[in-house]
C-alpha positions in Angstrom: 33.3 53.2 -72.0 32.1 55.2 -69.0 34.8 56.9 -67.0 35.4 55.1 -63.6 33.9 57.0 -60.6 35.9 57.9 -57.5 34.0 55.3 -55.5 35.0 52.5 -57.8 38.6 53.6 -57.9 38.7 53.5 -54.1 37.1 49.9 -54.0 39.6 48.5 -56.5 42.5 50.1 -54.8 41.4 48.5 -51.5 40.7 45.1 -53.1 44.1 44.7 -54.5 46.2 46.0 -51.7 48.3 43.1 -50.3 47.0 43.7 -46.7 43.4 43.9 -47.8 43.7 40.7 -49.9 44.9 38.7 -46.9 42.1 40.2 -44.8 39.5 39.1 -47.5 40.9 35.6 -47.7 40.7 35.3 -43.9 37.1 36.4 -43.9 36.1 34.0 -46.6 37.7 31.1 -44.9 35.3 31.4 -42.0 32.2 30.7 -44.2 30.9 27.1 -44.4 31.9 25.0 -47.4 28.2 24.9 -48.3 28.4 28.6 -49.1 30.5 27.8 -52.1 29.8 24.2 -53.1 27.6 21.5 -51.5 29.8 18.6 -50.2 27.0 15.9 -50.5 23.3 15.2 -50.5 20.7 14.4 -47.8 18.8 11.1 -48.0 15.6 11.0 -46.0 13.6 7.8 -45.5 10.6 6.3 -43.8 10.0 2.7 -42.8 6.3 1.7 -42.4 4.1 -1.3 -42.2 2.8 -2.0 -45.6 -0.6 -3.2 -44.5 -1.4 -0.2 -42.2 1.0 2.6 -43.2 2.1 2.9 -39.6 5.7 3.9 -39.0 8.0 1.2 -37.7 10.0 2.4 -34.8 13.5 1.1 -33.9 14.1 -0.4 -37.2 17.7 -0.5 -38.5 18.4 1.4 -41.7 21.8 0.7 -43.2 23.3 2.7 -46.2 26.2 1.0 -47.8 29.4 2.9 -46.8 27.6 5.2 -44.4 26.8 3.0 -41.5 23.4 2.5 -39.8 20.8 4.5 -37.9 17.6 3.7 -36.0 14.1 4.8 -37.2 12.2 7.2 -34.9 8.7 6.9 -33.6 7.3 7.7 -37.0 9.7 5.3 -38.8 11.8 8.1 -40.2 15.6 8.1 -40.7 18.2 10.4 -42.4 21.7 10.2 -43.9 23.6 13.5 -44.4 26.4 14.4 -46.8 25.9 11.4 -49.1 28.2 11.7 -52.1 26.6 11.1 -55.5 26.6 7.4 -56.6 25.0 4.0 -56.5 24.0 2.6 -53.0 22.3 -0.2 -51.4 19.8 0.7 -48.6 18.8 -2.1 -46.2 16.0 -1.8 -43.6 15.2 -4.4 -41.1 13.0 -4.5 -38.0 12.0 -7.2 -35.5 8.9 -9.0 -36.7 9.2 -7.8 -40.3 10.9 -9.2 -43.4 14.1 -7.2 -44.2 14.0 -5.0 -47.4 17.0 -4.0 -49.6 16.8 -1.3 -52.2 19.3 0.0 -54.9 19.5 3.8 -55.0 21.1 6.3 -57.3 21.8 9.4 -55.3 22.2 12.5 -57.6 20.5 15.1 -55.4 18.6 15.4 -52.1 16.1 12.6 -52.0 13.4 10.8 -50.0 12.5 7.1 -50.1 9.7 5.1 -48.5 10.4 1.6 -47.4 7.3 -0.6 -46.9 7.9 -3.6 -44.5 5.8 -6.8 -44.5 5.2 -8.6 -41.2 7.0 -11.9 -40.9 7.0 -14.6 -38.2 10.0 -14.5 -36.0 12.0 -17.7 -36.2 12.6 -19.1 -32.7 14.5 -22.2 -31.7 12.0 -24.8 -30.4 12.1 -25.0 -26.6 11.6 -28.5 -25.3 10.3 -28.4 -21.7 10.7 -31.7 -19.9 9.3 -32.3 -16.5 12.0 -33.3 -14.0 11.9 -36.7 -12.6 13.4 -38.3 -9.5 13.8 -41.8 -8.0 11.8 -42.1 -4.8 12.4 -44.6 -2.0 10.1 -45.6 0.8 9.8 -48.2 3.6 6.8 -50.0 5.1 6.9 -50.8 8.8 4.9 -52.2 11.7 5.1 -49.5 14.3 3.6 -51.6 17.1 6.2 -54.3 16.8 8.9 -52.0 15.4 10.1 -53.8 12.3 9.9 -53.4 8.6 7.4 -55.4 6.5 8.6 -57.8 3.8 6.5 -58.3 0.7 4.1 -55.5 1.4 2.4 -54.5 -1.9 2.9 -50.9 -3.1 0.6 -49.6 -5.9 1.3 -46.3 -7.6 -1.3 -45.0 -10.0 -0.4 -45.9 -13.6 2.4 -48.3 -12.6 2.9 -52.0 -12.0 2.7 -53.1 -8.4 5.9 -53.3 -6.3 6.7 -55.4 -3.3 9.0 -54.4 -0.4 12.3 -56.2 -0.1 13.8 -57.8 3.0 14.3 -54.4 4.6 10.8 -53.2 3.9 12.1 -50.9 1.1 10.6 -50.1 -2.3 11.9 -47.9 -5.1 9.9 -45.9 -7.6 11.9 -44.8 -10.7 11.3 -41.7 -12.8 8.6 -40.1 -10.6 7.5 -36.7 -12.1 8.9 -34.0 -9.9 6.5 -31.7 -8.2 3.5 -33.8 -9.1 1.3 -35.4 -6.4 1.8 -39.1 -6.1 -0.9 -41.5 -5.0 0.1 -44.7 -3.2 -1.8 -47.7 -1.9 0.1 -50.0 0.4 -1.2 -53.4 1.5 0.2 -56.2 3.6 -1.5 -59.3 4.9 -2.7 -58.9 8.4 -2.6 -55.1 8.3 -5.1 -52.4 7.4 -4.3 -50.9 3.9 -3.4 -47.2 3.6 -4.1 -44.9 0.7 -2.1 -41.6 0.6 -1.3 -38.8 -1.7 1.8 -36.6 -1.4 4.4 -34.7 -3.4 7.7 -36.6 -3.2 11.2 -35.1 -3.3 14.6 -36.7 -3.8 15.8 -35.6 -0.3 13.2 -37.4 1.8 12.6 -41.1 2.4 9.2 -41.8 3.7 8.2 -44.5 6.2 4.7 -45.8 5.8 3.3 -47.4 9.0 0.6 -50.1 8.8 -1.7 -51.0 11.7 -2.7 -54.6 12.4 -6.1 -55.6 11.2 -8.2 -57.5 13.8 -10.2 -59.2 11.1 -7.2 -60.5 9.3 -5.6 -61.7 12.6 -8.8 -63.7 13.3 -8.5 -65.3 9.9 -4.9 -66.2 10.7 -5.9 -67.8 14.0 -8.4 -69.9 12.2 -5.8 -71.2 9.8 -3.4 -71.9 12.6 -6.0 -74.1 14.2 -6.2 -76.0 11.0 -2.5 -76.6 11.2 -2.7 -77.8 14.7 -5.4 -80.3 13.8 -3.4 -81.5 10.9 -0.4 -82.1 13.1 -2.1 -84.3 15.7 0.0 -87.4 16.4 3.3 -85.6 16.0 5.2 -84.4 19.0 6.8 -80.9 19.4 10.2 -80.7 21.1 10.4 -78.5 24.1 9.6 -75.0 22.9 8.9 -76.6 19.5 6.3 -74.1 18.3 7.3 -70.5 17.7 4.3 -68.2 17.0 4.4 -64.8 15.3 4.8 -62.8 18.5 7.9 -64.8 19.4 9.3 -64.8 15.9 9.2 -61.0 15.3 11.5 -60.4 18.2 14.2 -61.4 15.8 12.9 -59.1 13.0 15.5 -56.8 11.5 18.4 -58.4 13.3 18.5 -62.1 12.3 17.8 -64.7 9.7 15.8 -67.8 10.3 19.0 -69.8 10.6 20.5 -67.5 13.3 17.1 -67.4 15.0 17.1 -71.2 15.3 20.6 -71.1 16.8 19.4 -68.7 19.5 16.3 -70.7 20.3 17.4 -74.3 20.2 20.5 -76.1 21.6 22.9 -77.5 19.1 22.1 -81.2 19.9 18.5 -80.4 18.9 19.4 -78.8 15.6 21.6 -81.8 14.7 18.6 -84.1 14.9 16.8 -82.3 12.0 16.7 -84.7 9.1 14.4 -82.6 6.8 12.9 -79.2 6.5 9.5 -78.3 5.1 8.5 -74.8 4.1 4.8 -74.3 3.4 4.2 -78.0 3.2 7.0 -78.6 0.7 10.3 -80.2 1.5 13.1 -77.8 0.6 15.8 -80.4 0.8 14.1 -83.3 -1.0 15.8 -84.6 -4.1 19.3 -83.2 -3.3 20.7 -86.4 -1.8 23.9 -85.7 0.0 23.5 -82.0 -0.7 20.2 -81.8 1.1 21.5 -80.5 4.5 23.6 -77.8 2.7 20.7 -76.7 0.6 18.4 -76.4 3.6 21.1 -74.4 5.4 21.4 -71.9 2.5 17.7 -71.4 2.3 17.3 -70.8 6.0 20.2 -68.2 5.9 18.2 -66.2 3.4 14.8 -66.5 5.0 13.8 -63.7 7.4 11.8 -63.9 10.6 9.5 -61.1 9.2 8.3 -63.6 6.5 7.4 -66.3 9.0 4.0 -66.8 10.7 4.7 -70.1 12.5 7.6 -72.5 13.1 7.4 -76.0 14.5 10.0 -78.5 15.5 8.3 -81.9 15.2 9.5 -85.2 16.5 8.8 -88.7 15.1 9.4 -92.2 16.4 11.2 -94.3 13.8 13.8 -97.0 13.4 16.3 -94.3 12.9 15.7 -93.0 16.4 13.8 -89.9 17.2 14.4 -87.6 14.2 13.1 -84.1 13.9 11.4 -82.3 11.1 11.6 -78.5 10.9 8.2 -77.2 9.7 7.9 -73.5 8.6 4.8 -71.6 7.5 5.2 -68.3 5.8 2.7 -65.5 6.0 2.1 -65.6 2.3 1.1 -69.3 2.7 -1.2 -68.5 5.6 -2.8 -65.8 3.4 -3.3 -68.4 0.6 -4.9 -70.8 3.1 -7.3 -68.1 4.2 -8.2 -66.8 0.7 -7.8 -69.7 -1.6 -8.9 -72.7 0.6 -5.5 -74.4 0.3 -5.6 -78.0 1.5 -2.8 -79.2 3.8 -0.8 -82.3 3.2 0.5 -84.4 6.1 4.3 -84.6 6.1 5.8 -87.7 7.6 9.2 -89.4 8.2 9.8 -92.9 6.9 11.3 -95.6 9.3 14.6 -94.8 7.7 14.5 -91.1 8.5 13.4 -89.8 5.0 10.8 -87.0 4.8 7.8 -87.5 2.6 
């Protein structure tokens, strides 16, 4: 064996001095663990679109037991200090089918993860157009009252008729969609209008009187006058349309008669005809009560003419109340309706 040199003797003597040993341990403790033994391995990966080889950005790569990380603009991701063992790697991205891989990590490794495009499942969205219930009224602005039985036609719907207050209702009208309405009433010019209704506004539709229709009405009233020759009217026995509509909106026909005629005159009424038909015939003792109920529900707006007719008979001088509605006058003008001649028997019975 070669004799130890002075230099070696000096090194060994320094190495094993207690103070030097502590210094050496301190120096070595400042070095990273990797300088002595690697604590784990690095797993690199790349997620890409299988059909184009383009990297998939913002995908989520999850390594079992090590958490998750996002892929970068090139689809790459990395896990550090992975201990040796079996793992499951899962990669998922919006618009792609998720992929799960089983890996055996025994050294630093790299893995490619191809992703196949997949449709994104979305809950079906049902879009329903809002609807509203729309109310309107039809009126005569010249005479300032609402029209009964005006016809209202909305495109695609069955016709409606206004009620006793001139109102009509349209149910389930599409919200925000233009609505076309045609409104007609006998004796008035029709209107055709389009607008977008809303549930906070009620519309009043104003109809103007039609001179041609009024001429037709006058012709039919002359027919009625000719038919009634030989019968006597009592006092102000004939009420025309102009006089009748003064009670529109504030009275029924029953209350209108009470304003227009003295009680002793009304007590002499033995029968009531509406449009050439007796409304109290066939009811026997109930006839006066039936007539009263009908007149309490009939409105002046519906009437074109009213007559209080007097007859000479064995029963005295009985009266007949004769009422003609506007709808009947319209039928006379358009359908050539024939008029019957009402009469009172000697015993005060209407026929």
